[in-house]
N, C-alpha and C positions, 0 to 999 in steps of 0.2 A: 137258247143262249148257250155259249160254250161252257165247259167245266170251269169252276172258279179256281182262282189262284191266290196266293198270298199278296195282298196289297200293302199291308202294314205288319211288320214283324219286329217288335221291340222287346229286347231282353232275352234271357237274363244278362245283367251287366250292361255295358254300352250306354245307350241313351237313357235307359231306365234309371241310371245313377247319375245323370247329367246335372241334377240340381235345378234350382230355380234362380234365375237372375233377371232383374228388370231389364227390359229392352224397349227401344222406341218402336220396334216393329216385330210382331210375333214370328215372322219367318226367320229372324236372325238368331233364334234360340234353338238348341238341338232338339228338344222334345217337350219339356215342361215349361209352361209360360207363366203360370200363376199358382199360388198356394201358400199355406202357412201351417206351422206345427207338424211338418213331416220331415223325416230324415231319410237319407239315401245311403243304404248299406245292404249287405247280404245280397248283392246283385239286383236290388230293386228299390222300392219305395215303401216306407212304413210310417206309422204314427210315431211322433217324437216321444222322447223320454219325458216322464212326468215327476210329480212330487209326491212322496210318501212320508207324511209327517211322523217324526219321532219325538218331537217336543213341541207341544202347543202352549204358547205363552201369551197370546192375545196382543202381541206387538209385532211391528214390522222389523225383520232382521236385515240389517244393512251391511254388516261386516262379519266375517267368519275366519277363524284360524283353528288349527288342530295340532295335537302333539301327543307323543307317548311320554307319559310322566312316570319316572321310576317310583314304584310303590303305589301308584294310583291306576296305571294302565292308560288307556286311551282317554283323551280329554278334548272337548270342543270349547272354544271361546267364541262368544258372539256379542255383537253390539246392536242395540235396538235403535229405532228412529228417534228416541228421546236422548240418545247418546249414552245410555246406561250400558255397562259392560258386565257380562256374566260368564261363569265357568260351569261346565257340566261334564261329569265323568262317565257318561254313557248310560247311566241309570239314576234313579232317584230324582231329587229336586235340584235345579240349578242354584248357584249361589252368587250373590252380588259381589262384584270386585270394585267398581267405582264408576265414575261418570266424567265425561269430557265435555267440551263446549262445541265440538264438531266431530264429524266422522273420523275414525282413527284407523291407522295400520296396527294390527294386533300381531305381535312377533313373539312366539314362544321361545324360551331359552331354558331348557331343563324343566324344572317345576316353576320357574318364574315366567312372568309375562311382561314384555315391554310394550308400551302404548305410545305411539307417535301421533300426536294430534295437538297442534298449537303448543308444542313443547314435547319433552320426552318424560314419560312416567314409568315407574317400575312397581309391579306387584310381586311380592316375594312369597307367594303361595299361602299367605295369610295376612290379616290386618288390612290396612288401607294402602292405596296407591301412594307412591312417593315421587315427587317431581325431581328429575335429574338434570334436565336442561330447560332453558327458557324457551318461550314461544318464538324468539328471533332465531333460534338455532335449528329446530327440527319440525318437520311437518309429515315426513314419511320415512320408511326404512325397510330393511330386510336383513336376513341372516345369510351369509355366504362364506363357505369354507371355515366355519366355526366362528367367524367374525360377525359382529353386528355393525351394519352400515346405515347411516342416517344422513338426510339432507332436507332442504326446504328453505323457502324465503331467501333464495340466492342460488349460487352455484358451488357451494362448499359441501364436500363430502367429509363426514366425521366418523370415527370409530373409537371404541373404548379399549381399555387395557384388557388383554385376554383373560387375565386371572381375576379381574374385578370389572365386570361389565357396566358398573355404575361410575367408573372413574374415567373421565375424558381428558384429564390433564396430561399433557406431553412432558415427560421428564426422563432423566437417565434411568434406564431399567424398565421403563414403561413402554408398552406396545401401542398406547393410545396415539392418535394422530389426526391430521386433517389434510385435505387436499383441495386447493382452490382450482376449479376447472375453468379453462379459458375459452373465449369465443363461442359461448353458448347462445348468444342472441337475446335470451330472456331467462327468467328464473327457472330453476329446475322444477319439474312437475311430477316425474315418475322415475322409479329405479327398478330395474329388472335384471336377473341373471341372463347372460347371453354368451354362449360358448364357454370359454375359459375365463371370462371376466364378468363385469357388470356393466350395464348400459344405463346412463343417466340421460333422461330426455327433458328438453324444454319444449315449447310449443312448436318450434321449427328447426330443431337440431338434436343430434344424438352424440354423446361422447362416451367412448369406451374407457373403462378403468380396469386395469389388469392387476392380479395378485402378484406381488413382487417378492414375497417371502420375508423372512426375518430381517429386521432393521428398517427397511423402507415400507414394507407391507403392501401398499397400494400406490399405483402411479398411472398417469395418463398414457394412453396408447394411440399414437397417430393423431391426426387432425379430426376435428368434429365432422360428422356426416351431416351435411345440410340437405334439406328437402324432406325430411321426415321428422316427426315429433309426436307429442301426446296431447290429448284433450282433457285427460283426467289422470289421477294417480293410479288408476287401474285399467286404462285403455290399451296397455301393451301386455301381451301374454307370452310367457316362456313355454316353448314346446321343443323338446330335443335340444339341439344346440342353436336354435334360432329364436328370434322374437317376431311375433305377429302383432301388428298395431293398427290403431284407428286414429287418424287425425283429421284436420279440416280438409285435407286433400284426398282422403279416401283410405283404403285398406292397404297395408304394406307388409312386406316380409324383409328381414335383414339378418345377416350373420355377424353384424358388428363392423363389417368392412364396406360392403356394398348393400344396396337395397333395390327393390322393385315394387311397384304398385300392382296389386293383384285384382283390382276391380275394373269395371268398364266405365266410361263417361256416363252411360245410362244409369248404372248402379249408383254412381256418385251423386247424380242428380236426384235419384229416388231417395237416398238417405238424407241429402241436404234439405229436402223439403219436408221430411217427416220427423227428424230429430228435433226435440225442444232444446235449442242451443242455450237458452237461459239456464238449463239444468244439466249442462254437459259434464259437470263434475260428478254426476251420478252414473255416468257410463262405466261399465265394467266388462272385462273379458275373462274367460276361463277356458281351460283345456279339457274337453270331454274325450277321454281316451277311448271309451267304448265305441263312440261314433266316429272317431278319428277326425275330430273337427275342433276348430276354435270358434267359440260363440261370443259375440259381443251383445250385451243387453243395453238398451237405451230408452229413456223416457220419450214418448212420442208427443207430438203436438195435440193429439187427440186425448191425452191423459192416460193412455195405457202404456204398459211395458212391452216393448217390441225387441226382437232379437234378429241378428244376422249371423249365420254360421258359415265358415269356410272349411270345406273338407280338403285337407292338405294332401291326401293320397291321389286325388284326381283333379283338384283345382275347381271344384264346383261349389256353389253357394246354395243356401236355403234360408227361409225366413220363418220367424216365430212371433207369436203373441202370447206370452206366458207371464204370469204375475210373480216374477222372481226378482230379488234385489241384491243378492250376493251369491257367490258360489265358490267352492273349494274342490279341486280335483281329489280323486280317491287317494288316500294316504293311509293313516292309521285306522280310519273307519272303513267298513267293507264297501261302501258306495260313496260317490261324491256327495258333498253336503251343499244344500242350497237354502238360502234365506227367503222366506215368503212373507206375506202380509200378516200371517198369524203365528209364525214360529220357525222352527228348524226342521228340515226334511232331508230324506235321502233322495237323490236323483235316480229313481228306478221306476219300474212299471211303465205305464203309458201316460201321456199328457192328460191332465185334467182339464181339457179344453177342446173345443170343436177344432177339427182340422179338415183341410181340403187340399186337393191338388188337381190342376187342370192342364191338359196338353195345349200346345199351339194348334191352330188349324192344320190338320194332317192331310197332305195332298197325294200321298202314295208316290211321290217322286215326280209329279207332273201337275202343275197348277193351272194348266191350260186345257185339261181334259176332264170330262165328267167321269165318275166311277159308279159302278153298281156295287154298293156295299151290301154284301149278302149276310155274312155271319161274323159275329164278334165273340172272341174267346178270351178267357181270362185265367191266368194261373196265379194262385196265391192263397192267402188265408183271409177270409172276410166273414166274420162271425154271424151266423144265423140271421142273415138279412139285415144286420144292424149297420153295415156299411152300405151307403146309398151310392148309386151310379147314375150318371146322366150321359146320354149319347146324343150329340147335336149335329145336324147337317146344315151346311150353308154353301152358297155359290160364290161369295166374294169374301175376301179377307176382312174387310171392314164391317161386314154384315153380322148381326147377332145370329147365333145358331138357333135353329128350330129344334127343340128338344124332342126327339122322337121316342126316346125311352127315358123314363124317370122312375126309379124303383130300386129294390135291393140288388146289390152286386151279385152276379151269378156267373157260373163258368161258361155258359154259352147263351147268346142272345141273337136271334135272327132280326136283321134290319130290313133287308130286301127293299132298299131305297136307293135312289140315284141322286148324287150331288157331286160337287167338286171337292169339298172339304168335310172332314169329320173331326169334331172336338169331343174329347172324353174327359169326364170329371168324376172324382171319387171324394166322398166326405163321410165323416162320422161325427156324432155329438160327443159329449164329454168322456164317456166311459169306454166304448168299444175300441178295439184295436184292429188294424188291418196290415197285411203285408202283401204286396203285389210284385211279382217277379217277371211276368211276361204278358204281353198283349199281342194277339194275333187277329187280324181282320182279313177275311177272304172276300173275293168278288172278282170283278172284271173292270178293265179300263174301257170306257165308253167313248162317245163322240167328242169332238172338239167343241169348246164352249162358244166359239164364234160361228158355228154352223147355224 
């Protein structure tokens, strides 16, 4: 036999970072066909980020906010699944703030906390929560350019007086006001900063509101953008000057003027059949700057929490199955904060879950010829045999691979087998990490499969 030559040479970068996106046919994906709990960064693939608990409370955390409080330093606020709300100053014991009747938007304002949930409430750094607005006025809100903005149960945007954030009465000398948004199609559902304004989303439209300065304060900008919307109050994420969102039609990106969908019909079908739409209000997204991705977490029809992440630097997707219920990007705390079934955690370390990633059937550029697969080489970090590897050969795309190697991942493995396709899979259990940056398979092109 002649000297071997490279048949498959993937990475660093390129297809190694191509992500995982569901497809109707494996040949339509660049390299990776299946997997979960892996991230694509540093020119390769690695185990996803995990949860490192900093506060164990024995309850599921479903909402998180954070702030730097003068005199106290960094502070986290969180809401549990019984709708009780607590504050925590980074050490010691958490303290009870109050309780709502539904999940809330937690909005820090100096040392105060505003709580938007079936009305608007204010906690003034001590004592009990005080109701400011009724349930018919507010369901969600945010802080933008020093102003507090609230909406809900309609398409009205409200903001209080700058010098008294509990005063919503419009009068001479007051900066409080309201804005009735037109042509939204349905009630407002989500409010997010977008570019130099804020975007208010219904289920099927988005309306931009711009900061107009003293006197007017806020006003509508242009016509509503139809064709995008939200499925929950947290299904749209701000990153840079853009919004990334999830609605019934798929994943989209918008700058407040135009938009585009960023998933494929196959991916949309994948999500449509797996998301528990009766619980769509629990869907949330967050910006993971470390991995340069937007992650959406959703309740699955199988009862587990699943995630889909979009890497905005190269347009790739990946998938997760991690038990998290809320997340806040890194801000006053050193790491992003995530809410788990048992408390509050940093998003750091590696995922406390099994992960795997599998290639499509690799044909070395020719699906009509046999190949002699001689040697498989791997570049990366795979700890002491705790990362498992499977190498499978098959002669048809629809046929299941015959696993000719199943064992610890290693830098060099001799196959010395003939087949049309090679499938590669890596996996770890809960604790071990792995990073893989290059795969090289050498061998020879052999005869035509029809001979």
